[in-house]
C-alpha positions, 0 to 999 in steps of 0.5 A: 091312728093306732095308739103308740103304746103296745102299737106293734102288737095291735098292728100285727093283729090288724095285719093278720085280720087284713091278710087272713080275714075273720079270725077267732081269739084262739087263732090270733093268739096262736099266730102271734105267740101270745096268750088269749087274754093278751089278744082279748085285751088288744081286740077290745081296745081295737073294737072300742076305737072302731077298727075291729068288729065281732060276729057270733058264730053258732056251731053244730057242736059246742058253744057259740064263738066270736070271730073278729074282722076289720071295719071300714074305718080300719081300711084307712090304716093301710097305705093308699096311692090315691094321689099317684092314681089321680095324677096318672088319670089326669095325665092320661086325660091331658094326653088324649085331649091334646092339651089342658082344656079338658083338665080346665073343664074338669076342675071347673066342674068340680068347683061348680059342684062344690059351690052348689053343695055349700051355697045354702050354708052361706045364705043370710050370713054376714061376710064374717059369718061366711068366712067362719063357715068356709073355714069349717067346711075346709076343716072338714076336708082336712085343710087345717083352716083358721081365720082372723080379722085383718087390719084393713077391715077384711079377713085372712084365711089360712090353710095349713094343710093341702090334702091334694098337694101332689095334684096341685103341684102339677095342676095349678088349676086346683089352686085357681078353682079353689080361689074362684070357689072362695070368691063365689061362696063368700061373694067377696074379693079373694086374693091368695097371698101365699101358696103351699104349691109355690113353696109357702108355709101355708095357703093364705087368702086375703078376703075383702068386701066386694069393691064397687 
């Protein structure tokens, strides 16, 4: 995210670079109505934060000059409509298949790929270590996960954010597949006791060693 202080000018700079492509300091200063020194200060901050990159251009006459453009990281600063697009595509798939069977297969396929991806990270670990590893995996995906030992000797995993909340609200297969993924990766009994998609404050899982 952009810093709050002087954020308006930096957002204007980013907007200009997004709409006009690469620009020089002189062009940016003229467009914003501020000094070149002021533009350089903001540009240097944006470069430091990874949102802007520079390239040296050599001219037929005169000294070489730098032109500035946005990096791929800056793309995340602009509005996205991924959840809406995903819901539209899933809805189209459901309509064309005449039911939810294809949706079920889609989510199950995703679960199987994730299990294969993370299975090696769970090998030769105790259940507690696997729970900690799972929380780390979910945190990398933006789920704001944490865990704690439970009084019954098991563990409790909390997810305080759901990056696919809009999808999960409509297609509960997402929740069921997540629970199945946790069960397989942890090789344990996993019960969901609270769910964001059902109005909960978080998603909570009770994890216990497999019953014989």
